[in-house]
Structure formats: structure tokens, C-alpha cells
C-alpha positions as CSV (number, residue, x, y, z in Angstrom):
1,M,62.7,2.7,7.3
2,K,63.0,0.9,10.4
3,T,63.8,-3.1,10.9
4,I,61.2,-4.3,13.7
5,F,61.3,-7.9,15.2
6,I,58.4,-9.1,16.9
7,N,59.6,-11.3,19.2
8,F,57.6,-14.6,20.6
9,E,59.8,-16.7,21.5
10,G,61.4,-14.4,24.2
11,Q,64.8,-14.7,22.5
12,S,66.5,-14.7,19.1
13,S,69.8,-14.1,17.0
14,F,67.8,-11.2,15.2
15,K,67.4,-8.9,18.4
16,D,71.1,-7.3,17.6
17,Q,70.2,-6.9,14.2
18,V,67.2,-4.8,14.2
19,D,65.7,-1.2,15.5
20,V,62.9,-2.2,17.3
21,V,62.0,-5.1,19.2
22,I,58.4,-6.1,20.4
23,S,57.4,-8.3,23.1
24,K,54.4,-9.0,24.5
25,N,54.3,-6.0,27.2
26,E,57.0,-4.1,26.2
27,I,59.0,-2.5,23.1
28,V,62.6,-2.0,23.0
29,C,63.5,1.0,20.6
30,L,67.2,1.6,19.9
31,Q,66.2,5.6,19.6
32,R,63.5,6.0,22.2
33,G,64.6,2.9,24.7
34,L,62.2,0.9,26.5
35,K,58.4,1.2,26.8
36,S,56.8,-0.9,29.3
37,L,53.4,-1.6,28.6
38,S,50.2,-2.7,30.5
39,F,46.9,-3.5,28.5
40,D,43.1,-2.0,28.9
41,R,41.6,-5.5,30.5
42,E,38.2,-4.3,30.2
43,F,39.1,-3.2,26.7
44,V,39.7,-7.0,26.0
45,L,37.1,-8.6,27.8
46,S,34.6,-6.1,25.2
47,E,36.1,-7.6,22.1
48,F,35.8,-11.3,24.1
49,S,32.5,-10.6,24.4
50,K,32.0,-10.8,20.1
51,V,33.7,-14.3,20.8
52,K,30.6,-15.4,23.3
53,E,28.1,-13.9,20.8
54,A,29.2,-15.9,18.4
55,I,29.8,-19.0,19.7
56,R,25.9,-18.8,21.4
57,N,24.7,-18.5,17.9
58,S,26.6,-21.5,16.6
59,D,25.1,-25.0,16.7
60,F,28.1,-25.3,19.4
61,S,26.2,-23.0,21.7
62,E,26.5,-25.5,24.7
63,L,30.2,-25.9,24.8
64,L,30.5,-21.9,26.2
65,N,28.5,-23.0,29.3
66,G,31.7,-23.1,31.9
67,M,34.1,-22.4,30.0
68,Q,34.1,-19.0,29.6
69,P,36.8,-17.9,32.0
70,A,39.1,-20.5,30.9
71,L,38.6,-19.8,27.1
72,S,39.6,-16.2,28.2
73,R,42.3,-16.3,30.1
74,S,43.9,-19.4,28.2
75,V,43.1,-17.5,24.5
76,F,41.8,-14.2,24.0
77,I,43.3,-12.0,27.0
78,P,46.9,-13.4,26.1
79,L,46.0,-12.7,22.1
80,G,44.4,-9.1,23.2
81,Q,47.6,-8.2,24.9
82,W,49.2,-9.3,22.0
83,L,47.2,-6.8,19.7
84,T,47.3,-4.3,22.2
85,T,51.0,-4.1,22.0
86,I,51.2,-4.4,18.3
87,K,48.1,-1.9,18.2
88,Y,50.0,1.1,20.5
89,A,53.3,-0.1,18.3
90,I,51.4,1.0,15.4
91,E,49.6,4.0,17.1
92,N,53.1,5.7,18.1
93,N,55.0,5.0,15.4
94,Y,57.3,2.2,16.6
95,I,56.2,0.4,13.2
96,T,54.9,2.2,10.2
97,K,53.5,1.1,6.7
98,E,57.3,1.8,5.0
99,D,59.0,-0.5,7.7
100,S,60.3,-4.2,7.3
101,V,58.7,-6.2,10.3
102,I,60.7,-10.0,10.9
103,I,58.8,-12.9,12.5
104,Q,61.0,-16.1,13.4
105,K,58.6,-19.0,12.8
106,S,54.8,-18.8,12.0
107,G,51.8,-21.3,10.9
108,K,50.5,-21.2,7.4
109,K,46.8,-20.1,8.4
110,I,45.4,-19.1,11.4
111,N,44.2,-21.5,14.2
112,I,42.3,-20.0,17.1
113,S,42.9,-23.4,19.3
114,M,41.9,-23.7,22.9
115,M,45.2,-25.7,23.3
116,E,47.9,-24.4,21.4
117,A,47.2,-21.0,22.9
118,E,49.7,-19.0,25.1
119,G,47.5,-19.0,28.0
120,E,47.4,-21.6,30.5
121,S,48.4,-24.8,28.8
122,Q,50.3,-27.5,31.0
123,T,51.9,-29.2,28.0
124,N,54.1,-28.4,25.3
125,F,53.0,-31.6,23.2
126,L,53.4,-30.7,19.6
127,Y,52.9,-27.2,20.8
128,D,54.9,-24.0,19.8
129,Y,52.5,-20.9,20.4
130,S,54.4,-19.0,18.1
131,F,52.8,-20.7,15.3
132,F,49.1,-19.8,16.7
133,L,50.0,-16.6,17.5
134,A,52.0,-15.0,14.3
135,P,49.4,-15.7,11.3
136,I,46.8,-13.6,13.7
137,V,49.5,-11.0,14.4
138,I,50.4,-11.0,10.3
139,Q,46.9,-10.5,9.6
140,Y,46.6,-7.3,12.0
141,L,49.6,-6.1,10.8
142,R,48.1,-5.7,7.1
143,L,44.9,-4.9,8.2
144,N,46.9,-1.7,9.5
145,G,48.8,-1.3,6.1
146,V,51.9,-3.2,7.1
147,N,53.1,-5.3,4.4
148,S,56.6,-5.5,4.3
149,I,56.6,-9.3,6.5
150,T,59.0,-11.8,6.3
151,T,58.9,-15.2,8.2
152,K,62.1,-17.0,8.4
153,E,60.7,-20.4,9.5
154,T,56.7,-21.3,8.5
155,S,55.6,-24.7,9.4
156,I,53.1,-26.7,7.1
157,F,52.1,-28.9,9.5
158,N,50.8,-26.8,12.1
159,S,47.2,-28.4,10.9
160,I,48.1,-31.6,11.1
161,K,50.0,-31.2,14.5
162,F,46.7,-30.1,15.6
163,Y,44.3,-33.3,14.7
164,I,47.2,-35.4,16.5
165,R,47.5,-33.7,19.2
166,G,43.8,-33.4,19.9
167,L,42.8,-37.0,19.3
168,S,46.2,-37.9,21.5
169,F,44.7,-36.1,24.4
170,I,41.4,-37.8,23.8
171,H,43.0,-41.2,23.4
172,L,45.3,-40.5,26.7
173,K,41.8,-39.6,28.7
174,F,39.8,-42.6,27.2
175,F,43.2,-45.3,28.6
176,Q,43.1,-43.7,31.7
177,Q,39.8,-44.1,32.3
178,C,39.9,-48.3,31.3
179,I,43.3,-48.1,33.8
180,Y,40.9,-46.7,36.2
181,K,38.0,-49.1,35.7
182,I,40.1,-52.4,36.4
183,F,41.6,-51.1,39.4
184,Y,38.2,-50.4,40.5
185,W,36.9,-53.6,40.1
186,F,40.4,-55.2,42.0
187,H,41.2,-52.6,44.2
188,S,39.1,-49.8,45.4
189,R,39.2,-48.0,48.8
190,K,35.5,-46.4,49.7
191,C,34.3,-44.5,52.5
192,D,30.8,-44.4,53.2
193,T,29.5,-40.9,51.6
194,S,26.0,-41.5,51.8
195,Q,25.6,-40.4,55.2
196,S,27.8,-37.2,54.8
197,E,26.2,-34.3,54.9
198,I,29.2,-32.2,53.9
199,L,31.1,-34.1,50.5
200,F,34.2,-32.5,49.8
201,T,35.3,-33.3,45.9
202,T,38.9,-33.2,45.3
203,R,41.4,-33.6,41.9
204,G,44.9,-33.5,43.1
205,L,47.5,-32.9,45.7
206,I,46.8,-29.1,46.3
207,Q,43.4,-29.8,46.7
208,S,43.6,-32.9,48.9
209,Q,46.1,-31.3,51.1
210,F,44.2,-27.9,51.9
211,I,41.4,-30.3,52.9
212,K,43.5,-31.9,55.2
213,N,43.8,-28.6,56.6
214,I,40.6,-27.9,57.0
215,Q,38.3,-30.5,57.3
216,Q,38.1,-30.4,61.3
217,V,36.6,-26.7,61.4
218,F,33.9,-28.9,59.7
219,F,33.6,-30.8,62.7
220,H,29.8,-30.1,63.7
221,K,29.0,-32.2,60.2
222,K,29.6,-36.0,59.1
223,T,32.1,-35.2,56.0
224,A,33.3,-37.3,53.4
225,I,36.2,-36.8,50.8
226,F,35.5,-37.9,46.8
227,A,38.3,-37.9,44.9
228,V,39.2,-37.9,41.0
229,E,42.4,-37.5,39.1
230,S,43.6,-34.1,37.1
231,S,47.1,-35.2,36.3
232,I,48.3,-37.3,33.6
233,F,49.9,-39.2,36.1
234,P,47.9,-42.1,36.9
235,F,46.7,-42.5,40.9
236,R,48.9,-39.7,41.7
237,N,46.0,-38.3,43.9
238,Y,45.2,-42.0,45.0
239,R,48.5,-42.1,46.6
240,Y,48.6,-38.8,48.6
241,L,45.1,-39.9,50.0
242,H,46.1,-43.3,51.0
243,W,49.6,-42.0,52.2
244,S,47.9,-39.2,54.4
245,K,45.8,-42.0,56.4
246,V,42.6,-40.7,55.7
247,D,39.3,-41.9,54.4
248,F,38.2,-40.7,51.2
249,S,36.2,-42.4,48.2
250,Y,37.8,-42.9,45.0
251,G,35.5,-42.1,42.2
252,E,37.9,-43.1,39.4
253,G,36.4,-46.1,37.8
254,I,32.9,-45.9,39.2
255,L,31.8,-44.6,35.6
256,P,30.3,-48.2,34.0
257,V,31.8,-49.4,31.2
258,Y,29.1,-48.6,28.5
259,Q,29.7,-44.8,29.8
260,I,33.4,-45.0,29.2
261,I,33.2,-46.5,25.7
262,S,30.3,-44.3,24.8
263,D,31.7,-40.7,25.8
264,Y,34.7,-41.6,24.1
265,I,33.4,-42.5,20.5
266,Q,31.2,-39.2,20.9
267,I,34.3,-36.9,21.6
268,V,35.9,-38.7,19.0
269,K,33.2,-37.7,16.5
270,K,32.5,-34.1,18.0
271,F,36.3,-33.4,17.9
272,L,36.6,-33.9,13.8
273,S,32.8,-33.0,13.3
274,I,33.3,-29.5,14.5
275,S,37.1,-29.2,12.9
276,L,36.6,-30.6,9.8
277,L,32.8,-30.9,9.0
278,A,31.0,-27.9,10.7
279,A,30.2,-24.7,8.8
280,P,32.8,-21.7,9.9
281,T,31.9,-20.2,13.4
282,K,33.0,-16.7,12.4
283,C,33.3,-13.7,14.6
284,K,35.0,-10.2,14.8
285,F,38.1,-9.7,17.5
286,F,39.6,-6.6,17.1
287,G,38.9,-5.9,13.5
288,L,40.1,-9.6,12.7
289,S,37.9,-11.9,11.3
290,L,38.8,-15.3,13.0
291,N,37.0,-18.6,12.9
292,L,36.3,-20.2,15.7
293,N,35.9,-23.9,15.0
294,K,39.0,-25.6,16.0
295,C,38.8,-23.8,19.2
296,L,35.3,-25.1,19.8
297,A,36.6,-28.7,18.9
298,D,39.7,-28.1,21.7
299,I,36.7,-27.0,24.0
300,A,35.4,-30.1,23.2
301,I,38.2,-32.3,24.9
302,Y,38.4,-29.7,27.4
303,E,34.9,-30.8,28.4
304,Y,35.4,-34.3,28.0
305,Y,37.8,-34.1,30.7
306,C,36.3,-31.7,33.1
307,S,33.2,-33.0,33.3
308,T,34.6,-36.5,34.3
309,L,34.0,-35.3,38.4
310,G,30.5,-34.0,38.0
311,K,29.7,-37.6,36.4
312,A,31.1,-39.4,38.9
313,L,29.5,-37.6,42.0
314,K,26.0,-37.8,39.8
315,H,27.1,-42.0,39.7
316,E,28.0,-41.9,43.3
317,L,24.9,-40.4,44.3
318,K,22.5,-41.8,41.9
319,N,20.9,-44.1,45.0
320,N,21.1,-41.5,47.6
321,D,17.9,-39.3,48.1
322,K,19.7,-36.9,51.1
323,R,20.7,-33.8,50.0
324,K,24.4,-33.0,50.6
325,T,26.5,-30.0,50.2
326,I,29.1,-30.4,47.8
327,V,32.5,-28.4,48.6
328,C,35.0,-28.0,45.1
329,F,38.2,-26.0,45.3
330,D,38.3,-25.4,41.3
331,M,38.5,-21.7,41.1
332,L,38.7,-20.6,37.3
333,S,38.4,-23.7,36.4
334,P,34.8,-25.3,35.0
335,Q,34.6,-28.5,36.8
336,P,32.0,-27.2,39.3
337,Y,30.1,-26.0,36.5
338,Y,30.0,-29.9,35.3
339,V,29.3,-30.8,39.2
340,K,26.3,-28.6,39.8
341,C,24.9,-29.3,36.0
342,L,25.1,-33.0,36.7
343,N,23.5,-32.9,40.4
344,P,21.2,-30.2,40.6
345,N,19.7,-31.0,43.4
346,Q,22.7,-30.8,46.0
347,R,24.0,-27.7,46.9
348,V,27.4,-26.8,45.5
349,V,29.8,-24.1,46.8
350,Q,33.5,-23.1,45.6
351,I,36.0,-22.2,48.3
352,Q,39.7,-20.6,47.0
353,T,42.5,-22.9,48.0
354,T,45.3,-20.9,46.7
355,L,45.6,-17.1,45.8
356,M,43.6,-15.1,43.1
357,A,44.7,-12.1,41.4
358,S,42.3,-9.0,41.8
359,L,41.3,-9.1,38.4
360,K,38.1,-8.5,36.1
361,Q,37.2,-12.3,35.0
362,E,34.1,-13.9,33.5
363,N,31.5,-15.6,35.2
364,Y,33.6,-18.0,37.5
365,V,31.0,-18.9,40.3
366,F,29.3,-22.1,38.7
367,G,27.2,-23.3,42.0
368,D,25.6,-21.7,44.7
369,K,28.1,-19.5,46.5
370,F,31.6,-19.2,46.2
371,Y,33.6,-18.3,49.6
372,F,37.5,-16.6,49.3
373,S,39.8,-17.8,51.8
374,D,40.9,-14.4,52.5
375,R,39.6,-11.0,53.4
376,E,41.7,-8.7,50.8
377,T,40.9,-11.0,47.6
378,Y,37.1,-11.0,48.7
379,N,36.7,-6.8,48.9
380,N,38.5,-6.8,45.7
381,H,36.7,-8.8,43.9
382,S,33.2,-7.3,45.4
383,I,34.3,-4.7,43.5
384,I,36.3,-5.9,40.6
385,N,33.5,-8.6,39.6
386,H,30.6,-6.7,41.3
387,E,27.9,-8.3,39.2
388,L,28.9,-11.7,41.2
389,V,28.5,-10.1,44.8
390,H,25.2,-11.7,45.8
391,V,27.1,-15.2,45.5
392,L,30.7,-14.2,46.9
393,D,31.3,-14.5,50.6
394,V,34.5,-15.1,52.8
395,L,35.7,-17.7,55.0
396,P,38.9,-16.1,56.1
397,D,42.1,-17.8,56.8
398,I,39.9,-21.1,56.9
399,K,43.3,-22.6,55.5
400,Y,45.1,-21.6,58.6
401,S,42.3,-21.8,61.3
402,V,43.3,-25.4,63.0
403,I,47.2,-25.4,62.0
404,H,48.2,-23.2,64.9
405,D,46.7,-25.9,67.1
406,I,49.7,-28.1,65.4
407,E,52.9,-28.3,67.3
408,K,56.1,-26.7,65.4
409,I,59.0,-29.3,64.8
410,K,61.1,-28.3,67.5
411,N,65.4,-27.9,66.5
412,E,64.0,-27.2,63.5
413,K,67.6,-26.2,62.0
414,R,66.7,-25.8,58.5
415,I,65.9,-23.6,55.8
416,I,63.6,-25.1,52.8
417,Y,63.1,-23.4,49.5
418,F,60.2,-24.1,47.6
419,T,60.3,-24.6,43.6
420,Q,58.0,-22.7,41.3
421,P,57.9,-24.9,37.6
422,I,58.7,-22.0,35.4
423,F,61.6,-20.1,34.4
424,Q,63.9,-23.2,36.1
425,E,67.5,-21.5,35.1
426,D,66.6,-18.5,37.7
427,E,66.0,-21.6,40.2
428,G,69.3,-23.0,40.0
429,V,71.2,-19.8,40.9
430,I,69.2,-19.4,43.5
431,I,69.7,-22.7,44.8
432,Q,73.1,-23.0,44.6
433,L,73.3,-20.0,46.4
434,L,71.4,-21.2,49.2
435,K,73.5,-24.4,49.4
436,E,76.5,-22.3,50.1
437,Y,74.8,-20.2,52.5
438,S,73.7,-23.7,54.4
439,E,77.2,-25.0,54.2
440,S,78.3,-21.7,56.0
441,S,75.3,-21.7,58.4
442,E,74.1,-23.8,61.2
443,L,71.1,-24.8,58.7
444,D,70.3,-27.7,56.9
445,F,69.0,-27.1,53.6
446,M,66.3,-28.7,51.7
447,I,64.3,-28.6,48.6
448,K,60.5,-29.2,48.3
449,L,58.9,-29.4,45.0
450,H,56.2,-28.2,43.9
451,P,53.5,-30.9,42.6
452,R,54.6,-30.5,38.6
453,S,57.9,-29.7,39.5
454,R,60.5,-33.3,38.6
455,K,63.1,-34.6,40.6
456,A,64.9,-35.0,37.9
457,E,65.5,-31.6,37.1
458,Y,66.9,-30.1,40.7
459,S,69.1,-33.4,41.5
460,T,72.5,-31.8,40.3
461,H,72.5,-29.7,42.9
462,N,72.8,-32.3,45.6
463,V,70.6,-31.3,48.1
464,P,68.0,-33.5,49.7
465,F,64.3,-33.2,48.7
466,V,61.4,-33.1,51.7
467,H,59.1,-35.9,51.2
468,D,56.7,-35.7,48.1
469,N,53.7,-36.3,50.3
470,A,54.3,-33.8,52.8
471,D,52.0,-31.2,52.1
472,S,53.3,-27.3,51.9
473,I,51.8,-26.1,55.4
474,E,53.6,-29.7,57.3
475,T,56.6,-28.6,55.3
476,I,56.9,-25.0,56.4
477,K,55.9,-26.2,59.8
478,M,59.2,-28.0,59.5
479,A,61.2,-25.0,58.4
480,E,63.5,-22.3,60.4
481,V,63.2,-20.0,57.4
482,V,61.4,-20.3,54.3
483,A,62.5,-19.5,50.8
484,T,60.6,-19.2,47.3
485,R,60.6,-16.9,44.8
486,N,56.9,-15.2,44.4
487,S,55.3,-18.4,45.2
488,S,52.2,-18.1,47.7
489,I,54.0,-20.4,49.9
490,G,55.0,-16.9,51.0
491,Y,52.1,-16.1,52.4
492,D,51.3,-19.6,53.8
493,A,54.7,-18.4,55.6
494,W,53.6,-15.2,57.0
495,K,50.2,-16.6,58.1
496,L,52.3,-19.4,59.7
497,D,54.6,-16.7,61.4
498,V,57.5,-18.6,60.0
499,P,60.3,-16.4,58.3
500,V,60.4,-16.4,54.9
501,L,62.7,-15.0,51.7
502,F,61.6,-13.6,48.6
503,F,63.9,-14.1,45.5
504,V,62.0,-12.0,43.2
505,N,65.9,-11.0,41.4
506,G,65.1,-13.1,38.1
507,K,62.0,-13.5,35.6
508,L,59.3,-13.7,38.2
509,K,58.8,-10.4,40.3
510,N,56.9,-9.0,43.4
511,T,54.7,-6.2,41.4
512,G,51.1,-5.9,42.7
513,I,51.7,-9.1,45.1
514,D,50.6,-7.9,48.6
515,Y,52.4,-10.4,50.3
516,I,55.8,-9.1,49.2
517,P,56.0,-5.9,50.3
518,D,59.0,-3.8,48.8
519,E,60.4,-2.4,52.4
520,Y,60.7,-6.3,54.0
521,Q,64.2,-6.9,54.5
522,G,63.1,-10.1,53.1
523,T,62.6,-9.1,49.4
524,F,65.3,-9.4,47.0
525,K,65.1,-7.8,44.4
526,Y,68.6,-8.4,43.0
527,L,70.6,-11.5,44.0
528,P,72.0,-11.1,47.6
529,S,75.3,-12.1,49.2
530,I,75.7,-15.4,50.9
531,Q,76.3,-12.2,54.1
532,Q,72.6,-10.6,53.2
533,I,71.1,-14.0,53.8
534,S,72.8,-14.2,56.9
535,N,72.1,-11.2,58.0
536,F,68.4,-11.6,57.9
537,V,69.0,-15.4,59.5
538,D,70.5,-13.5,62.6
539,N,68.1,-10.8,62.6
540,K,64.9,-12.8,62.0
541,Q,63.2,-11.8,65.4
542,L,63.5,-7.4,64.1
543,Y,63.1,-8.5,60.6
544,F,60.2,-10.8,60.5
545,H,58.2,-11.5,63.6
546,D,58.0,-7.9,64.8
547,Y,57.3,-6.8,61.0
548,G,53.9,-8.5,62.2
549,R,52.0,-8.7,58.4
550,F,49.2,-11.1,58.1
551,K,48.8,-12.4,61.7
552,I,45.6,-14.0,62.6
553,S,44.5,-13.3,66.3
554,E,42.7,-15.9,68.6
555,E,39.5,-14.0,68.4
556,E,39.6,-14.2,64.4
557,R,39.7,-17.8,64.3
558,Q,36.8,-18.1,66.6
559,A,34.5,-16.3,64.5
560,L,35.4,-18.0,61.2
561,K,34.2,-21.4,63.4
562,E,31.2,-19.9,64.2
563,K,30.4,-18.4,60.7
564,V,31.1,-22.1,59.4
565,Q,28.9,-23.3,61.8
566,N,25.7,-20.7,60.6
567,Q,26.4,-21.6,56.8
568,F,27.2,-25.5,56.4
């Protein structure tokens, strides 16, 4: 008989006291060593089809519209990864019916929750994903005859947290809308969108920065910017656009008071009625019988958040009979669905802003067309998601099409590190190393924060920060050398012909990332020495510029401009 520890938290004192440790994508066995696992995404998505069918047959089928990519990626694909690993462990005798399984923390009962899943939730408020995962894994183990399961810590408050969490999100959104409404009455900045032929929509800094970089490509049309907020921090997007001195119409606060109050009352009723009063919405997933009601209640809250942009646009365009092209920059989130659904007479297109993994996805094209911004990703998705090929197209390197017209800052003797808001303990080591290198070289050292990173988390390093409102393209142009872990900032640096260092020595790797080649001298799979960094910088012409990766030709830039003129 073996002792098995299922490691939801990534670390535990039990790991040295057991025979087998199982994590989401690997199994560590004292006798058989490490087994790294991949999972069959197609199979998990086929299991997810049962979830979709159950929702379609429920009284809340409308909630599925637009939510399929988010629901699969945030809940059922991560859950499917875990169950695939447990299934493999059982089939290959890492776990047998006679074994004893230890789980550190678990909720009392199964709660399939959109905002308490392991996927892409951006907040940890009242959230511990082991309480979400553990009850499902326990049921799956028992379904397969493994009954000796010990839980060291069981939460009886998990369901209470679910309601506090949900109602908190609802009230946060409502209070924000009230603040925005007051602001709109007294201090709204507006440009005239009525005469525009192309209306760019933005929900945050990355999208606004992207628009700033591509707007000149659409010189042949009258364009306007329509801005709202997606961040929990009020006016973040507004402050950036105001600082950038661009003309924009601010959509927050544009909704009438009666609609703000009506939407608030409806979502409170919907959340409580689905989670407390509705008949169970049952489905099968990996053979497990699951009740989706709490997940549906969460989806209702997500809809409350995501539909704001579409509603604001509808109000903005209500007296405008001229058909426009509305451009959204959301790739896998549902906002463009509500833009098109609430503005059906407008042409709605989506443009890829950041790199998208070439993976099989639920339908993410919610408008009339989806444009990729790099050819390789377009080619891959045309094959992998072939059923969408009729609405897919590409505007290759549109993000960089006018960047080369911008003069590079002269005498930029600096190395700039771009943060990523994940596994920050790895970043501390890298920042300290780069700081020591800077002190021994002629290069100054600065940090550029990711929009979700916080200064307080990096201030102990005593390294100056690039201005918060400077966009990534401008910042790269300020640097002699760019440094990051596996961020797509590295791809931007290649395109802008600025040498880049990739530190993939920690938990963030370069597996399957095309823009971080293994053979590239600036890819560090192990923490380098100061001498190694110095050697790269001193030989950057040979190691970077002569390497010639991802360069854009003048012919390609002209072809892009012609395509934009023909299709917009």
C-alpha cells in the first residue's frame, strides 16, 4: 500500500512523507521517478460539449451565448487537466484501490464555480481553488474505487464565501457605475463619434496602447475612440488616454440612471434565484454527475460585467443612422458578443492584440470578422480551428506598421526589465542580477511594470520605474536591451529590432514559444552570470541583429496598408 499526496497548492509539508505526489501535469514517484504529462485537449473539449448541452437544455440557455471560450478555459479545461492526470495515475498503477490518498484542503461539497475555478480568475478575493477542485477529485477517485482518502483541512464556509464573493462583485460593479455616472455629469470628455466611419473600442491600457500604435494605418477613414473600463481600479483607462492627448469619447457613465439601477436589481435577483431556487442543471463530465447552478450564477455576474461595453455603445449610437465598423480588441473574452448582439446593424470586427496560443478553442469570433495580427498564428488557427476559417483573416504586423517611422531615442544607454504578474519570487532574483550587472556596466537599469503589477512589490529593489503611462512600444524604443521572462514583450522587441534577453530559468518556461528559440544566445534556461549577460550585450550585433528573427520588410508594410484600405 502506498501513500499518495494530491498537491493542489504547489507546496506542502506532506511531500517528503509520501510515496507519490500528484500535481496537475506531473506525477513524482519515489520508485518510478518523474512523469510529466500532457493532456488530450480535444477529449476535454468533447467532454465540455456535454456541459454545453446541459446548459442549452436549461432555463438559462441564453447565458451560454458568448461565454463558451471563457467557461471552457477558466473552468473545464483546467478541471479536465486534473482529472486526466488522476485518470492516468489510476490506469498506470500510481494509485490503486488499496492506496491511501492525502488531500490537504477541501470544501464540503462540489461547487462548479466560474469565478472560483483554477483558470483565469484575476483576483483571490475569498478564493482558494483547492476547495473548488478537491471535492471533484475526491468524487472521481471514489468513482474509480479509491476510498481511503484523508482531508487534513475541510472548509464548511466555502458555500458562504461563494455568496459573499458573488454579491461583492455585483455591488462593486454597481458602485463603480454610480461613480462613473456622477463623473459623466460633471466632467465627461467627449469627441464626436457620429461622423466616424471606424469606431475603436478600448477597455484598458493594453488595448488603448494598441490603438495608439495602429490608428495611423486607418488614415483613409474618419476614426474615433470609444473607451470604457475593465479594471477594478476606476478611471485607469481614462487617465491613460487623457495623458496620451488623444481624442476619445468616454462611455462610462453614459447609461441612464434607470438602466444602471434596473441592471443591478436584475443581476441580484438572477444570481440568487439561480444559485438558491432553480432546479439543478445536471451534466456529466468525465463520468461525474455535476450540478452547474453555481457556475451559471457566476456566469450571470460575468455577463453583467461584460455587457457594459455593448450597452454603452448602443446608447452612444442610438441616434446615429450611419453604419460603422466597430473594432474590438478582445480575443477570447465575450465583450464583442454583446457589442454585436446589442448593435446588430453595425459591422463588428475583432483584432488580435497580444499573442494567442495555437490551441483548439470554443468559438471566439463574435463579430463579422476576426483579424489576427501575425501570419503564423493565423495559419495555425486556420488549421486547428478550421470551422472558423471563413471568418478569420490576418493583418500581419499591424501593431508595428508605423512604429519604424518613429525615431528611436538616441544614446539610450539602458536595460529595461518588463515584469509579469506571476511567480514573482523568480523576478526578484532576476532583477537583483540585472541591477548588479548595471552597476558594473555603462547601462542604466529600469523596470517597466505590467499593467497588473504593483510598484510596492518591486520598490525594495531600489530600481527606477519607467513612467506608468508609457506604452510597451515606446518603452522598448527607450532601451538598448530589453529583458523579460517569457512575455510577448520579447516578440515586440524582435519586431522593433531591439536586443532582448529571456530569463526562462524559473517557473515560466519557453516551451512551445516560437519567439524564444532554444539556440538563441539571449535565451537563459539557467540563471546566467554577470559575465554571460555582459558577453551578450557586448556582442549583440552578432547574437541578435545578425540572427535576423521576425524582421519586417518595407514591402510587407506597404502590402498591409493596401489591405487595410481595401477592407475597411
